[in-house]
C-alpha positions in Angstrom: 0.8 46.2 0.1 3.4 48.0 2.2 4.7 46.3 4.9 2.7 48.7 7.2 -0.8 47.7 5.4 0.1 44.0 5.5 1.0 44.1 9.2 -2.5 45.8 9.8 -4.0 43.5 7.5 -2.9 40.6 9.6 -3.2 42.2 12.9 0.7 41.9 13.4 3.0 44.7 14.6 5.1 46.6 11.5 8.2 45.3 13.5 7.3 41.6 12.9 6.8 41.9 9.3 9.7 43.9 8.5 11.8 41.1 10.4 10.1 38.7 7.9 11.7 40.5 5.0 15.0 41.2 6.4 15.2 37.4 7.4 13.4 35.5 5.1 14.8 32.2 6.8 13.0 32.7 9.7 10.7 29.7 11.0 7.4 31.5 12.1 5.5 30.5 14.9 2.3 28.0 14.6 -0.1 30.6 15.6 1.5 33.0 13.0 1.2 30.4 10.1 -2.4 30.1 11.2 -3.1 33.6 10.8 -1.1 33.8 7.1 -3.2 30.5 6.3 -6.1 32.4 7.3 -5.2 35.5 5.0 -4.5 33.2 2.0 -7.9 31.4 2.3 -9.7 34.6 2.1 -7.6 36.4 -0.4 -8.8 36.8 -4.1 -8.6 34.1 -6.5 -6.2 36.5 -8.5 -3.9 37.0 -5.2 -3.8 33.5 -4.9 -2.9 32.6 -8.3 0.2 35.0 -7.9 1.1 33.4 -4.8 1.0 30.1 -6.4 3.4 31.2 -9.0 6.3 33.2 -6.6 5.7 30.2 -4.1 8.2 27.4 -3.5 4.9 25.5 -4.1 4.6 25.9 -7.6 4.7 23.1 -9.9 8.0 21.4 -10.6 9.1 20.9 -14.1 10.1 17.5 -15.3 13.9 17.1 -16.0 15.0 20.4 -14.1 16.6 19.9 -10.9 15.0 22.0 -7.5 18.2 24.0 -7.3 17.7 25.2 -10.8 14.3 26.1 -10.6 15.1 28.0 -7.2 17.6 30.4 -9.0 15.2 30.8 -11.9 12.4 32.0 -9.3 15.0 33.9 -7.6 15.9 35.7 -11.0 11.7 36.1 -11.7 10.8 37.6 -8.1 13.8 40.1 -8.6 13.0 40.9 -12.1 9.5 41.9 -10.8 10.8 44.2 -8.1 11.6 46.6 -11.1 8.0 46.9 -12.0 7.1 46.9 -8.0 9.7 48.9 -6.1 9.7 52.3 -6.6 13.0 53.1 -4.9 14.5 50.8 -7.4 12.5 52.6 -10.4 14.2 55.9 -8.8 17.7 54.1 -8.9 16.8 53.3 -12.7 15.8 56.7 -13.6 19.0 58.2 -11.9 21.2 55.6 -14.0 19.6 56.7 -17.5 20.1 60.2 -16.3 24.0 59.2 -16.0 24.7 56.2 -18.4 23.8 58.6 -21.6 22.8 55.6 -23.8 20.0 57.0 -25.9 18.8 53.7 -27.6 18.7 51.5 -24.5 17.3 52.0 -21.0 18.8 51.1 -17.8 15.8 49.1 -17.1 16.3 47.1 -20.2 20.1 46.4 -19.5 19.3 45.8 -15.6 16.7 43.1 -16.8 19.0 41.7 -19.0 21.7 41.2 -16.5 19.0 40.0 -13.8 18.0 37.1 -16.1 21.7 35.5 -16.1 22.7 36.5 -12.5 24.7 34.5 -10.7 23.3 33.7 -7.0 26.2 31.5 -6.2 29.1 33.7 -7.2 27.1 36.8 -5.3 27.4 34.4 -2.1 30.7 33.6 -2.7 32.2 37.0 -3.3 29.9 38.0 0.1 32.1 35.1 2.1 35.4 36.6 0.3 34.3 39.9 1.1 33.5 38.8 4.9 37.1 37.1 5.5 38.8 40.5 5.1 39.8 41.9 8.4 39.7 45.4 9.9 43.1 45.8 9.9 44.0 44.5 6.4 41.3 47.3 5.2 43.1 49.8 7.2 46.7 48.9 5.7 45.2 48.7 2.1 44.1 52.2 2.4 47.1 53.6 4.4 48.8 52.4 1.2 46.8 54.1 -1.1 46.9 57.5 0.6 50.4 57.1 2.0 51.8 60.1 0.6 49.1 62.8 1.4 48.3 62.8 5.1 50.4 66.1 6.2 48.8 67.3 9.3 46.0 64.7 9.3 46.5 60.9 10.1 44.6 57.8 10.3 43.0 56.6 13.7 45.9 55.0 15.8 45.8 53.7 19.5 47.5 51.4 21.5 46.3 49.4 24.5 47.1 46.1 26.5 50.6 45.3 26.2 51.5 48.2 23.6 49.1 46.4 21.0 48.3 48.9 18.1 44.4 49.4 17.0 44.4 51.4 13.6 41.0 52.5 12.0 40.7 54.3 8.2 39.2 57.3 10.1 41.3 60.3 8.7 41.2 62.4 11.5 43.5 65.5 13.4 44.1 66.3 17.0 41.1 69.0 17.2 39.0 66.2 16.3 39.8 63.9 18.9 38.8 63.4 22.7 36.0 66.1 22.4 33.7 65.6 25.3 30.7 67.9 23.7 27.7 67.4 25.4 25.0 67.6 23.0 23.0 70.4 24.1 21.1 72.9 21.8 24.2 75.6 22.7 26.7 72.9 21.5 25.0 70.9 19.1 24.9 73.6 16.1 25.3 71.9 12.7 23.1 74.3 10.4 21.3 73.1 7.1 22.1 76.0 4.5 20.3 74.5 1.6 17.8 71.8 0.5 18.5 71.5 -2.9 20.9 68.8 -4.3 22.9 68.0 -7.6 23.2 64.2 -8.6 26.4 65.2 -10.3 27.7 64.9 -14.0 27.0 62.3 -16.3 29.0 59.1 -16.2 31.7 57.2 -18.6 30.7 53.8 -19.9 32.8 52.1 -17.4 31.7 53.6 -14.1 28.0 53.6 -15.2 28.7 49.9 -15.9 29.9 49.2 -12.6 27.0 51.2 -10.9 24.6 48.8 -13.1 26.2 45.7 -11.9 26.0 46.9 -8.3 22.2 47.8 -8.5 21.5 44.4 -10.1 23.3 42.7 -7.3 21.1 45.0 -4.6 18.0 44.0 -6.5 19.3 40.3 -6.7 20.0 39.9 -3.0 16.7 41.7 -1.6 18.8 44.2 0.4 16.7 47.1 1.4 17.4 50.3 -0.5 15.1 53.1 0.2 16.0 56.9 -1.6 15.5 59.0 1.3 17.1 62.4 2.2 20.4 62.6 3.4 22.3 65.1 5.2 25.7 66.0 2.9 28.5 67.9 5.2 29.9 70.9 3.8 32.1 72.4 6.5 33.0 71.7 10.1 34.6 73.7 12.7 35.1 72.0 16.3 37.9 74.3 17.6 35.3 76.3 20.1 34.1 73.2 22.0 31.3 73.0 20.1 29.8 71.4 17.0 29.6 73.9 14.3 29.3 73.2 10.7 27.0 73.4 7.9 24.9 70.9 5.7 23.3 70.3 2.5 20.9 67.4 1.1 21.4 64.4 -1.3 19.5 61.5 -1.3 20.3 57.8 -0.5 20.0 56.6 -4.0 23.1 59.3 -4.9 24.9 58.1 -2.1 24.4 54.1 -2.5 25.3 54.2 -6.2 28.3 56.2 -6.0 30.7 56.5 -2.5 28.9 53.4 -1.3 30.4 51.5 -3.8 34.0 52.2 -3.2 33.9 49.6 -0.2 32.9 46.4 -2.2 35.6 47.6 -4.9 38.2 47.7 -1.9 37.4 44.6 -0.3 37.4 42.5 -3.7 40.8 43.9 -4.4 42.1 42.8 -0.8 40.3 39.3 -0.7 42.0 38.3 -4.5 45.4 39.7 -3.3 45.2 42.6 -5.7 47.5 45.7 -5.1 45.7 48.7 -3.6 47.5 51.8 -5.1 46.3 55.0 -7.2 45.8 53.3 -10.5 44.2 50.1 -9.4 40.7 51.2 -8.2 38.9 52.9 -10.7 36.0 54.0 -8.2 38.4 55.5 -5.7 40.5 56.8 -8.1 37.3 58.8 -9.4 35.9 59.5 -6.2 38.5 60.0 -3.7 42.1 60.0 -5.6 43.7 61.5 -2.8 43.5 63.1 0.8 42.7 66.7 -0.7 40.0 65.1 -2.5 38.7 63.5 0.6 38.8 66.9 2.3 36.8 68.6 0.0 33.4 68.6 1.2 32.0 71.1 -1.2 33.4 69.3 -4.3 32.3 65.7 -3.4 29.2 63.9 -1.8 30.1 63.6 1.8 27.3 61.9 3.4 27.8 60.0 6.9 26.4 59.5 10.1 26.4 59.5 14.4 27.2 56.1 16.1 27.6 55.8 19.9 28.7 53.5 22.5 25.7 53.0 24.8 26.8 52.8 28.3 23.9 51.3 30.8 24.5 51.7 34.7 23.4 48.5 36.3 23.0 47.9 40.0 25.7 45.3 41.8 24.7 41.7 41.4 25.8 38.8 42.7 26.7 37.4 39.2 29.4 40.0 38.9 30.9 39.5 42.3 28.9 42.1 43.8 30.3 45.1 41.5 27.9 47.7 39.9 29.0 48.4 36.4 27.9 49.6 32.9 26.6 47.3 30.4 27.9 48.2 26.9 26.1 46.6 23.9 27.6 45.8 20.7 26.1 44.8 17.7 26.4 42.3 14.7 25.3 44.0 11.4 23.1 41.9 9.4 23.5 40.7 5.8 20.6 43.1 4.7 22.2 46.6 5.4 24.0 47.9 2.6 27.3 48.9 4.1 29.6 47.3 7.0 27.3 44.2 6.9 28.5 41.3 9.0 30.6 43.4 10.9 30.6 44.6 14.5 29.9 47.9 15.3 28.4 49.9 18.6 24.8 50.6 18.6 23.1 52.9 17.9 24.6 53.5 14.3 22.6 55.3 12.0 22.9 57.9 8.9 22.6 61.3 9.4 19.3 62.2 7.6 16.1 63.8 8.7 12.7 62.5 9.5 10.4 65.8 8.9 12.3 68.7 10.3 15.2 69.0 8.2 16.4 72.2 10.1 16.1 70.8 13.6 16.8 67.3 12.6 20.3 68.8 11.6 21.4 68.3 15.0 23.6 65.3 16.1 21.4 64.5 19.1 18.2 64.5 17.0 19.8 61.4 14.9 21.2 59.7 17.9 17.7 59.8 19.9 15.9 58.4 16.5 18.2 55.6 16.2 17.9 54.8 19.9 14.0 54.3 19.4 14.5 52.4 16.5 17.4 50.3 17.0 16.9 49.7 20.6 13.2 50.5 21.8 11.4 49.0 18.8 10.0 52.2 17.2 9.2 50.8 13.8 7.6 54.3 12.7 10.6 56.0 12.6 12.6 53.8 10.4 12.5 55.3 7.1 13.0 52.2 5.1 9.6 50.7 6.1 8.0 53.5 4.4 6.9 56.9 4.2 6.7 59.1 7.2 3.1 60.5 7.7 3.6 61.8 11.4 3.9 65.6 11.8 6.1 65.0 14.9 7.3 61.5 15.0 9.7 62.2 17.9 6.7 64.3 19.9 6.6 63.2 23.5 3.4 61.7 23.1 4.7 59.2 20.6 7.9 58.1 22.6 8.5 54.5 23.6 8.0 54.2 27.4 11.9 53.8 28.3 12.7 56.9 26.1 10.0 58.8 27.6 11.3 57.8 31.1 14.8 58.9 30.1 13.8 62.4 28.8 11.6 63.1 32.3 13.7 66.1 33.5 11.8 66.3 36.5 14.1 63.9 38.0 17.3 65.2 36.9 19.6 64.4 33.8 18.9 61.0 33.2 20.5 60.5 29.5 23.8 62.1 28.7 25.1 62.3 25.1 28.5 63.4 24.1 30.4 63.7 20.8 33.7 62.0 21.8 35.6 62.6 18.2 35.2 63.5 14.6 36.7 61.9 11.4 36.3 61.1 7.8 36.3 57.2 6.7 38.5 56.8 4.1 36.5 53.5 3.0 33.6 55.6 1.5 34.6 59.1 2.1 31.5 59.0 5.2 31.8 61.5 8.0 31.5 59.7 11.1 30.6 61.5 14.2 31.5 59.1 17.2 29.7 59.6 20.5 29.2 58.3 23.9 25.7 57.5 25.4 25.4 57.3 29.3 22.3 55.9 31.7 23.9 56.8 35.0 20.5 55.6 36.9 20.8 52.0 37.6 16.7 51.9 37.9 16.5 52.4 34.1 18.0 48.8 33.6 15.9 47.3 36.2 12.8 48.6 34.9 13.3 48.7 31.1 16.4 46.3 30.2 13.8 43.6 28.8 12.5 46.3 26.4 16.0 46.4 24.7 16.0 44.6 21.4 17.8 45.4 18.4 15.8 45.9 15.2 16.6 43.8 11.5 20.0 45.8 10.9 21.6 43.5 13.5 22.0 40.0 13.2 22.7 40.0 16.9 23.3 41.8 19.9 26.4 41.3 22.5 26.6 42.5 26.4 30.0 43.6 27.8 30.6 44.7 31.3 32.8 47.9 31.9 34.3 45.7 34.6 35.8 42.9 32.4 39.1 44.6 31.4 40.3 41.3 30.0 37.2 40.8 27.7 36.9 44.6 26.9 40.9 43.9 25.5 39.7 41.1 23.2 36.5 42.9 21.9 38.8 45.5 20.6 41.1 42.9 19.3 38.6 41.6 17.2 39.0 42.0 13.6 35.8 41.8 12.7 35.0 45.5 13.6 33.9 47.8 11.1 36.6 50.9 11.0 33.9 53.7 12.0 32.8 51.2 14.8 36.5 50.3 16.2 36.7 54.3 16.3 33.6 54.8 18.2 34.3 52.3 20.2 38.1 53.4 21.2 36.9 57.1 21.5 34.0 56.0 23.8 36.0 53.5 26.3 38.7 56.4 26.6 35.7 59.1 27.4 34.1 56.4 29.8 37.2 55.6 31.6 37.4 59.4 32.8 34.1 59.7 34.0 32.9 56.1 34.8 34.2 56.1 38.4 34.2 52.9 40.3 31.9 51.7 37.8 34.7 50.8 35.1 38.1 48.6 34.9 38.6 49.5 31.4 42.2 48.8 29.8 44.3 52.1 29.2 43.8 53.0 25.7 46.7 55.4 24.4 46.0 57.6 21.2 49.0 59.0 18.9 49.5 62.4 19.5 48.6 64.2 15.9 50.1 67.5 14.6 
């Protein structure tokens, strides 16, 4: 069954069932265990047999350790995804078109690799990658692209006692401190074509790397859905508004090409290897220099929108009688494809359509959808949980109660969204629109603060007060940030310091002046 169908079968919410898949180590409540026991008892004999074969209650074989049987079972379960997961099937077809092996299919090669896959080695590699700091990533990319910046530069600021923060975001002065309100007349990205090209065939070496990457995705159980994505074709921010054009690509085209650059870079840094041209084959192929990074028409440039969210709170004795803004920061879960285990602002999402490809090209559409999905519990706008069947998922009648309250214009503007900056992430070539979301009415927190809950993409959420200068300084200094997350945080704090009035005591953040 799909997640939606199984949730309906159990009488549970889609969010609950999706959470089981995202966090397989979760311990269910006694009530939910009884519901699942009943569902198994009422299932057909064929279903029970399959369950027995796949579950940990399968018979133990003499002479084979429990660890070995678990590894073997994991390989069997992963291999079954090749036959049952339509998105993985799409990836295999994509690889068949790319690799050019007439005598053997991608499915055969992936199946063979899965049978010999080392899960322990995969976990060790993930731990090594997790120990690479945000600044190490930025410095490595500065080394790789050191000769080509010219009028562009990596994003640099100073804060506190002249402490420097550097992010791997390629930018220029006209792309920063924008303060562009995301009203229709200023939020003007335009879709010019829905056709997409998945590129030319690959040589054997990059095709082999893609195959290894796909094997790891299948073996790890990470969620990959071949949904449509916008790709940036042009951008103009010089007239106080967001002008630009987008085309279409698919998530699989991105996941099996540009997204792989992050892992290649982290592995090199973790191993102490050089990160210069000629040492990173995938980067040498896809983003060999700054000119290639800026060539939107000549490469796949997917990306997204992310926002620092500031929610006004009334004065409280626990905060020494101060009114403030609550700032939300997420820790990305290990189940996401990129920036896994890193800090980021929330909401954060790929710029992609739901059902209206033209209207959803506006940044505000992605931010509102991500607020519903990542903060207010709307599973039905999460493209990873199944196909979208609603004609208008963001229709007022379908909105969550908190979102409906925010968009009720009869009581003035309750929700402000501004684009604070734009840049190109040198980690994987993504475009990044940094934004600030401000809710000025403290009644929202009183009414709906208990409704806010992160979804499966987060392993945890942190609260910060806009009045806690010292803690915010420590937050900026934290080396577990993703580069795009740090970029959005710093741009958002700079803007909030300008407009927040008595509700903020934010450290001064000075941006390096770019030509």
